[in-house]
Every structure is written in C-alpha cells, then in structure tokens.
N, C-alpha and C positions, 0 to 999 in steps of 0.2 A: 931443455926445449919445452915451451909452454904448450899444453894440449889445447886444441880448439874444440874438444868435445864438450857438450853441455849436458849430455845424458850418459849414464853408465853403459858400458858395452853390453850388447845382447848377443848371447851365443847363437840365437836362432837366426840371425841375419848375417849375411856375408859382410856387409859394410855397416859401420855405425851411422846413425841418423845425424846428418850435418846440415847446417844452414849455409848452403853454398851461395856464391854471388849470383849464379844463374837463377836459383830458386828465389832469392831475394828480389831480383828484377821482376820475375813473374808475379810475385805477391804485390809488389809496388804498382805494376801496371793494372792488375786486377782491382786494387784499391782505388786507383785514379778513375777507372771506368765506373766503379760503383759510386764514387763521389759525384762524377759528372752526371750519371743517371739521376741520382737523388736531387742534384742541383737543378737539373732540367725540370723534374717533376715539381720541385718547390717553386721555381720561377713561374711555371705554367699555372700552378695553383694560386700563386700570388696575383698573377694577371687576371685569372678568372674571378677571384674573390674581391680583390682590391681595385684594380684598374677598370675592369669591365663588369663589375658586379651589378651595378644598377642597370646598365643597359641590358645585360643578359636576363636580369630579373624581370625587366619590363617585357622582354621578348618571350620569356616563359609565361608570364601572366597574360600575354597577348593571346595565347592559345585558349584562355578561358575567360578573359575580361577585355572589354574594349572601352577605352576612354573616348567618348564621342563628343566632339564640339557641337553644340547646338546653335544653329544660326539664329541671330537676333533679328526681329522684324526691323527693317530699315524705316527710318522716320519719313513721314509724309512731307511733301512740299505744297504749300497753299499760297493763294494770292493774298493781297492786303485785307480782303474781306472774309478770309477763311475758306474760300472755295477751293476744292482740291485741284491741284495741277498734276501731282504724281502720288500714287498710293501703292498698296501692295495687294496681291491676290495670292491665295494658296496654290501650291503646285507640288509635284512629286518628282524627286530626282532619283536617278539610278547611279549607284556608287559601287566602287570596287575596292576591296581590301587586298592589296597586292600580295601580302604575306599569306593569304589564304587561297591564292590561285594554285592550280596544279603545279607541282615542281617539275614534272616532265614537260619539256618545251613543246613537243608535238601535241600533248593533251591540252596545254595552255592555249596554244594557237587554235585548236579545234573549238574550245569553249568561247574564245573571243570572236571567232567567225560566226558561231551560232548566235552569240549575244548581239552581234552587229546586225544580223538578219532580223532579229526580233525588234530591235530599236530603229530599224531602217537607217542604219549608219554604215559608214565605211570602216572595215577593220583597221585600215591605215590610220584613220582619225582617232580611233580608240587607242591604238598603239602609241601614236604621237602624244596623246594626253597622258598616258601612263609614264612615258619617258620623261615628261616634264616634271613628274613627281617622284622620280626614282630615288631622290635623296631623302624622301620622307615616307618610308614604307609603313610607318605605324599610324598613318592617318588615311581615312577613306578618300578616294579620288572620284569626284563627280564627273561622269562621262556624258550624261544627258540630263538636261533640265526639262521640266514640263512634260514628263512621260504621260502617255495616254492611259486610260483605265484598262484597256485591253492589254497593253504591254505590261502594266504593273500586275494585273491578275495572272498573266501567263508566267511571269517570273516567280510570283509567290507560289503558284501551284507546282512549279518544277524547280523549286529552290535547290534540291539536291543535285540537279543537273548543272547548276551554276554556282559551284563553291566560290566564295569570296564576293558574290554579288548581293547587294541589298538595295532596298528602296527606302527613301527618307523623305520626310516632309520638308518643304522649303517655301520661301516667299519670293514671288516674282513681281517686278515693277510693272505698274499698270498706268497708262496714260489716257485718262478719260477723254481728253480733247484731241487725241491722235497727234498730229504734227504741230499743234499750237505751241508756240514758244519753244520749239525744239532746240534752237541754238542757245537759249537761256538755260533751259533745264539740263540739257546734256543727257548722258546715259551711263550705265554701269556695266562692268565686266569683271572677269576674273583677274586678280592681281598678277602682273607680270613679274618676271624675275628681277628686272631692273627696278621696278617700283618697290619690290620686297627688299632689295638691297638698301634702298633709300629710307624705307619706312619700317623696317623690321623692328627697330627699337621702340616704335610707338604701338606695339601690340598686334601688328598685322602678321598673318600666317599664310603660307602657301595654300591656295585654294579659296582664299577670302574673296568676297565681292567688294569692289571699290569703285568709286566714281571715276569715270574716264574723261569726262568733259563737262563744261557748264557748271551749274550750281551743284550738281551731284559730285563733282570733283572738288570745287572750291570749299564747300562746307561738308565734306565727307566726314570730318571728325565729329560733327554733331549728328549726322544722319545715320551712321553705321551701327550705333548701339554697342552693347557688350555681349559677346556670345556666352552661352551657358555650357554646362558639362553634365553628361549622362554617363552611367556605367551600364554596359550591356554584356551579359554572360553569353558565351558562344561555345559550340562544340568544336571538335578537331577540324571540321570542315568549314568553320566560320559561320554556321547557321545559328541564329539567335535561340537561346534557351529561355524564352519568356520575354516579358516587357523590360524596356530600359528603366533604370532607376535614376531619377533626377538627383543630382548632387548640388549643382549651382544653377539657378534659374537664369535664363537669358534676360537682359534688360533692353527693351526696345529703344531704337534711336529717337532722338528728339525731333520735334516738328519744326521745320524751317518756314517762316512766313516771309514772303517777298513783298516788295513795294509794288509789284506788278498788279494791275487791275485786269482780270481775265477778260472782261467785256471790252475794255479799251484795247487790249492786246489782239483780240479777235477782230476788232474794227480796223486796227492798223494793218494786220495781215491781209484782210479783205481789201483795204484801200490800196495796198501795193499791187495786188492783182488788177484792181480797177485802173490804176495809173498806167500799168503796162499795157492793158487792153486799149486804153485811150490813145496811147502812143502808137500802137500798131495800126489802129484804125485811122490815124491821121495820114495826111499825104506829105509829111515832112521827109526830107532825105534821110535815109538810114534808120528811120524809126521802126522799120520792119525788124530790126535787130534788137529791139527792146526786150530784154530777157532776164532782168534782175533788178534788185534795188533794196533799199532799206528805209525804214521809218523809225525815228527815235522820238519818244514823248517823255518829257522831263519836267519835274516840278522845279521851277526856277528859284524857289526859296531855299530848298535844302539839298537839291540834287537827286532826290529819289526818282528812280526810273519807273514811269507808269506803263510804258510799252516799249519793246525793243523787237522790231520785226525785221526779218531778212528773207529774201526770196532769190532763187528757189530754196526750198526747205526739204526736210526728210522726216520720217517717222522714227522716233527713238525706240519704238517697240521692235524694230528690226534687230536690235542688240539684246533683246530679252530671250532667255533660254538658250537653245542651241543656235548659234549664229551661222547662217547659211551664206556661204560666199556668193552663191548665185544671186541671192536676194540683194546683197550689198552691191554687186555689180549692176544689177538692174536699177537700183536707186541712185547710182552715181556716187557711191560712198567708198570706192576704191580708186587707186591710182590709175587703173586701166580705163575706168569709165567716167571719172570726175570731170575731165575737161569737156567731153562731149555733152555733158548735162549741166555745164556752167557752174560746177563746184557747189552742189547743194549743202555740203557741210560747212561752207565758209560763212562766218557771221559778218555780213557786210557792214553792220553798224559800227563795229569796233576793229575788225581785222582786215578791212579793205580800204584803200586810200584812193581818192579821186581829186582832180582839179576842181576847186569850188566855184569857179566862175564869179558871177556878179554877187553871189551871197557873201563874198569876201569884201565887197566895197565898204561896208560899215567898219571893218577893221582898218582899212586905209584911211577912212574919214576920221576916226577917233585918233589914230596915230598922228595924222597931219595936224589936227587941232592941238594935240598935246605938245607937238614940236613947234607950234606957232608958225608953220609954213603955209597955213591955210586959215582964213577967217570964215566963220560959218555963213556969213551973209555976203561973202565976196562972190562976184559974178565972173564966171569963166565961160568961154564959148563952147557950146555943144554943137559940133558939126558932124558931117558924114564921115570924115576921116581926119587923121592927125599925122603930120610928117615931122620926123625928128631924126637927125643924124643919118639922113639919106634913106630912111625907111618909112613907109607909110603904114599906119595902123588904122584899121577900119572900125567904124561904129556899127553896132548891130542894126541900128536904124539909119540907113544911108541918106534919108531925106530930111533929117532934122537939121535945123540951122537957127539957133537962138542962144542967148546968154542965160545961164542958169545959176542959181544959188545951190548950196550943198543939199538942202532938203529936196529940192526939185530934181537934182541930179540923181539922188538915191531913189526917189519915187519913180522916175522915168528910166533909171538905170543907164545913164549916159556914159558910154565907154570913153569918149574923147575928153570929157571933163576929168575923169580919173587918170587918163594918160598924162595929162598935164601935172596932176598931183604926183604921180609916180616919178616924173622927170624932176620935180622939185626935190624929191627924196634923193635922187641920184646926184643932184648938185650940192647936197649937204657936205660939209667937210669930212674927209675920210677918217680924221682922228676921232670923230664921234662914233664911228662904227655904223653898221647898217641899222638905222633907227626904226624903220618900218618893221624889220624883222625882230628887233628888240621888243617892241610893243606887242607884236604877234606872239612872241614867246611868253610874255607876261600874261597873255590871254589864253595860254594853254596849248598853242600850236607847236609842232615839232617835238612833242613829248607825249607820254601816255597820260590819259585822263585820271588813272588811278581807280577805275571801276573794278568792283570785286567780281571780275569775270575775265576770262582770257581764252586764247592769246589776244593781245591787243597791239596794233601798229602805232608807231609814233607819227606816221606821215612823213612829209619832207618839207622843211622850211629852208629854202635855198638862200645861201649867203655868199659873199665873195670868197671867203675861206673854203666853203664847201666846193665851189667851182675849181679852186686850185687843187684841192685834194682829190677831186673826182676825175678831172681831165689832166692826166699826166702823160709824159712821154711813153710810158709803158701801156697805159690804158687807151690812149688816143694818139698813136704815133704820127698820124698825118696832120692833125689840126690842133694838137694840144696847146700850142702857143697862142692860138686865137680863142679856142673854146674855154680855156682856163681863166680868161679875163671876164670880169663883170662889166657888161656894157650897158649903155642907156636903155636898150630894149629890154634888158632883164628887169630893171626897176619899173619900166613902163607897163610891161605885161604882168608883173607881180601885183601892181596896183589894182588890177581887175581879176585877180585870182587865176592867172594862167601861167604858161611856160612850165617851169619845173615844180611849182607848188603842188603839194598833195596833202589832203586832209581826210579825216574820217567823219562820217555823219555824227558820231558822238562828240567829236571835237567841236563841230559847228554848233550842235545843240548846246554845248557847254558855253560857247561864246555868246549865243543869243540869250541864254539864261543870265549871263553877266549883264547884258544890256537891259534885260527886263527887270532885274532886281536892284538896279542902281549901282552896279560896279563891283559886285562880289563874285569871285570865281568859285563855283561849287564843285564838289567831287561827286560824280555820278555813283550811285550805289543801288544795289538790289536787295540787300538784307534789311528787313524791317525788324525782326526779332527771332529768337529761338525759344521754343516753348517745350515743356515736358509733354509727353504724349497725352492727348485729351482723353478724358474718361466720361462716359455718360453724356456725350455731346457738350461737355463743358470745356472751356478753354483752359489749357494747362498753365502751370506757373511759368512765368517768363524767366529765362536763365540769363545771367550776366554775359554780355558780349561787348567787344570794343565798339565804341560809337564811331560813326563815320566822321571824317575830318570836317571841321567847321569851315564855312565859306571864308575864303581869303580875300581881303580888300586888294584891289588893283590900283587904287589911288588915281582913278580916272576922274577928270574934272566933271562935275555934275552938269555944267552947261554943255560940254561936248556930248555927253550922253543924251541930254534933252534934245539937242539938234538931230542926232541920229534917230532917236525914237520918233521925232516928228516926221523925219523922212520915211521911216518904215510905216508910219500910219498913213501918210499920203500915198505910199505905194499900193495900199489896199483900199483906198477910199477916193483919191482924186481921179478926175476923169481920164487922165493919161497914165495913171498908176499901172504898173505892169501886172498886178494881180487884182485890180479893183473889180474886174468883171466876175472874179471868183468869190471874193470875200465882201464885196460891197453890198450884196443882198443877204448877208448873214446877220441875224438879230444881235449877236454879240460882236463887239468891236474887236477886230483882229488886226495886228500889225505884223508885217513881214516882208521878205525880199525874195524875188525870183532869181534864178541863175541858170545860165546856159554855158556849160563848160566844154570846150573842145578837147577831145582826147583821140589820139591815133591808135586804132585797133586793127588787128588782122582778123577778119571774121572767119578765117579758115580757108580762104581760097588763094592765099599767097600774095594778095594785093592789099597792103595796108591802106586804110581809109580813115578819114576824120569823122568821128561820131560825136553828137552833142549829148552831154550828160545833163539831165533835167533836174534842177534843184528848186526847193522852196524851204525857207526857214523863217520862223516867226513865233509869235506868242499871243496870248489873249487871256482875259480882256486887256485891251491896250493900256487902260489907266491903272489896273491892279492885276498883273499877270498871275494866273494860276497854272498855266500849262505852256510849255515850249514844245513845238513840233518841228522836226527837220526831216524832210522827205527827199529821197534821191531815187530817180528812175534811170537805170543804166540805158544809155543810147535812146533816151526818151524824147529828144528834141528840146524845144523851148520849155523853160521852167513853168510858164503859165499854162502850157498845154497838158502836161502830165503830172508833174510833182505837186503843183499848187492844188489841183482838184483832189489828189490823193490825200494831201494834208487836211483839206477841208473835211473829208469824211471822218477823220480822227476828232476834229473839233466838234462835229455834229454829234458824235457819240458821247464825248465828254460833257458837253453842255446840254444835251438832250434837245437840240434845236435843229431845224432844217433850213437850208439856204436855197436861194434861187439865183440863177446866173443873170447878171445884168449886162447885156450887150455883148459884142464880139470881144474876143481876147486879143490884146495887143501887148505882146510880151517878148522879152529876150529869152 
C-alpha cells in the first residue's frame, strides 16, 4: 500500500499532517479570492492611470490652475465711408466655476440665492443657466453681463462668501445709431446647443457669443475673432492667487465694411415714417391702417445695397448683456407680442411679400414685346372697364376713354390697356407654356435674389401648374375642380400685378435695376470688404473675400427696354403721369412707376377688408442711373400719395437736392 504521507511522522501529534481534499479546496478558494482582489485593484489602477488619467489630471490641476479662455474683441461693422454702425464697449461679467461651488446642496443653494439678490436676478434663471453648462464643468459660466460697479465691488470684497464666483472683463456690442439698420445689422447672443452641434467643428465652444441674425450672423466668421488663453492660479475655494498669466493672446475680429451709406439709410428710415404719416393723414379708405413698409435703395450697376429700411423696427441693444423677457415683450420681439405690434423683427424688404400692383406693368410690357404679341406703338383702348369671359375688370380711373400707346399706358397706368395684353398672353398656345411667367422668372421673380442676408422669401409667381398643385381635392374639397383651372381672369389680373402674385420690395428693386442698366440682372449684396482691425485710425489691410456674382444678361431687346424707359420717364414728367406732381419739380430727372395693389387683410376685428398697398419704384438720373429706389407703404393707399413722396426723400438725400410739388396728385 502506497503511503500518502509527505512528512515523517511526528510523535507529538496525534495525527500526521495530511493535504486532505477539504484543505485543498479551502486553499484554492482563498487563492482565487486573492487573485480576484489583485485583479480588481489592477484594473482600477489601469483605469485611473490609462483610461482616465488625463481627465483626472486636469481635475486635480483644476484645484490649483484654471485655463481661462479670453474673449476676443468682436470686429466692428462700418458703412461704406467707414462710419461705425456697430462697435464694442468694455463691460464686466459675473461668472461661476461650478466645480468650486459648495458640495453640500443646501449650502450651494444658499450661495446662489444670495448671489441672485446681489445681481438682482432670479435664482431660477441662474440655475437654468448652470444646467445648460452641466456637461462642461471645467469652464466658467457667465450668468450676468454688464454688472454694475457696486455689484462688482460687493463680490470682490466678499469673495470668500461666494466660492466659485469671479468677475471678468468682457466686450459688449454698442449701436451708436440705436435702431438704425437694425434688420441689416442683427444682434448677437450666446450660442445655443443646436448651433453648437452644427458649428462645433469650426472652433465654437459652449458659452461663446455668436451672431444670431443679420450681418452679425452672416459674417460671424470674420467678426468673431480668435479667443486667447490665460492661466490663473486659485486656492481650494477657487479664489485667485494673483493675476492671470497670459499664454495665448486673443486676436480681435476683422472689420466688416458694408455697402450701406449711413446717411442714406437714416433718410430711408425717416422717409418710411413720413410716408406712413402722409397715408394716415389722407382721407383715403383704410389708410388709417398704414402701419409698416420698406424702402430699398440699390446701385443698378453692381447691385450694392445703399439702404435697406423696414418699419416697424427695434433696438438691437435689447439683446446686449442680460436679455430681459419683459423688455422683449414690450418691444414686440416675442411670439406673445409680435402680432399686436406688427412684427417689428420682420425685415419687410426681403422677408415679406406683397402684390406689386401697377409697378408690375413694365414686366408685362417687356414680356409682351419679347413675345411679339404687342407692338410698342400699337394703340389699344383705355376705358373705364374691360369685360371678358363674363367678368368685368375695372380701371383705377373710371372716367378715361381714349386710345393709348404703350408708353402712355405706362405713364398713366392704364389698367384696361394691360388687361388686353394679359388676355393675349392667355391666348398663346399652351405648348409654349406660360410665357409671361417665364420672362418674369428670368427677371428674378419667384426666386430668392441671392442677397447676403436672410431669411429671404421667394414670393409667389403663379402658373397653371401651381394652381393644379395648390387646389386639390384634399385642400379644396368643394371647388377644387374649378379653382385648379387657369382661367382668363388669372392672366388678365396677373398683367397688372394682382390676384395671386406676390413679390418682395428687393425683387422689384432688382427688376428696376435691370431696366435702368440696360438689361443685366444684378445680385443685391451688402458686403463691401473685410479688413484687418484698424490701428491709429488708419484703414486695415483688406482681406480676400469671395466677390459678388457678376450681373447676368437677360437678353432683353434694347428697343423693348427703351420703350419701357420712355414710359417710366413720362410717368414722372408728363402732365398726366401718375407721379409727375412728385418728381416733376425735382432738379434731377427721375423715372419710375406708381402702384396701388389690393390686398385682403383682417385688421383684427374679424371682418376681412381690402386695403391698398402703396408702391413706387424707379431710378435716377433717367439717362445714366446711379440709384434705384423702391418704396412700399403697407395699407398706404395710392402709390402717388404715400410711396412716391417717401421715395423722393431718399433721392433728395442722395443727390443733395430739394424738390417742390407741382400741382395736385393724380395717381393710381
């Protein structure tokens, strides 16, 4: 028998020492536990050192060092002559380092409540701001801009009572002309999470200031500059231990120079208020409801925008520093109050569309001559009304009864003349498509102008296909079979800029620029150049930027343009021209066209009524145009009563001349 002993017998013990199965099991279990403990410790050490080493190192260093992003001064915005439109002023911000706030929840809440009382804020607003930055605890959170000297002094004196709170220098946007060009300039604000998701790869960070609208938004990449980096030593409470050490200096943003002329812009905005006041003081039906409008002033040679005014307007400074909801409500800048104040934030020059009325007649005239369905010196009857297909269409002047050529029909704005032209378009073979609309599209209608500003509407250029797609059994269950048809009345009313047609003032200005420059369609633009920050009052170096698109030829016959230009000249100079009383006494020869467009509006009492939109579009000097002006007064009555006098104010500022009214106004 083989002995299982592995030690010699010991007489002092009753049993020899044996490695029994039970003992072996215990030893094995103990070994496994030891291995598991050491494996756990190893994995934890590996996680701390390898996986999270850098993050924990930063957190540890955060107790002694702060990497502080230094805001770069935002670039200025100036007009074409270098006059400032938007600049910066110094301010002081109150910031919180969330990692340095008390760890005890009740102590943290007490501190935030006390801080809110000092800053005259709501603790709820502070908490909401901190929660937005809960994923970035290693960066300071700005909870108040433009803190007062008393608030800053109080916090500095009692800094040990406010662990994690610091004050920092900042730059605030300043608008020296208040609301001037507000829709063009726009405003800035803290970047939203949605914007950060889209722009994070371009160097934006949570808490950055970014352009939210207007030029501030479109050219933010030039204006924002490059932030710097400072290192700040702090104690365990987050209090600074001396001055910050600059590591990377901030680089100021570039200066953006616009094509806008600040004096002409001011004149355009004042002219809008003047046109509205004239409309309200007149005794035309519905003019009491004149409450908005737009004026566009454009260089017809290259499309540079000299003025872009919209009314009502607002002050961009309301968005500087701490944005107060109550102030935005009072200014009509929130969904709750915008409608009651006629949407002050809406840029009516590019983002609102209206029926153009008789300012559209030159479009019809050019298209008809191009399609050879109208000869320029062909006489058509101009009467008080026109009946076709069982419907009667009225002329704005019910007493007229004479034959007219095209130039006279444009000058006197004869509706019935153009009704006949519209019916000729309706009679063209359907295989050719809607030819009036095709030419209008070539002239830029029914599409965006391409201006470097937004948002922008396309307007509406109605076609037979559009009617079929719009009026279906689903959208118009009762009358879709009739409403989806393109009828004679659609072409007849389209010829005078009515029915479903909608355009923006910028689209109309672009068309009249095409007439003025000999047939080239320009792209409106606001950017003149981008320059390095100026030093010692000297202009900085111009930086390379994409040039604006070159004017596009429309291939319009020169003779057709000449006939229309003659009609526009007679409209401002002949005895019966619809705006000759306004422009006939101006030293500079101006050409242009009035318009009175009917639009159904509910003024708020539940009873929709038809109001006349007052238009005037034209250019000057007539023989060599330097400026196109298009004016619209909402619900302003006849074009010669409100829009034309407003446009004249812009020409007076541009040319430095004054006009005198010649006789009574006889206008559509």
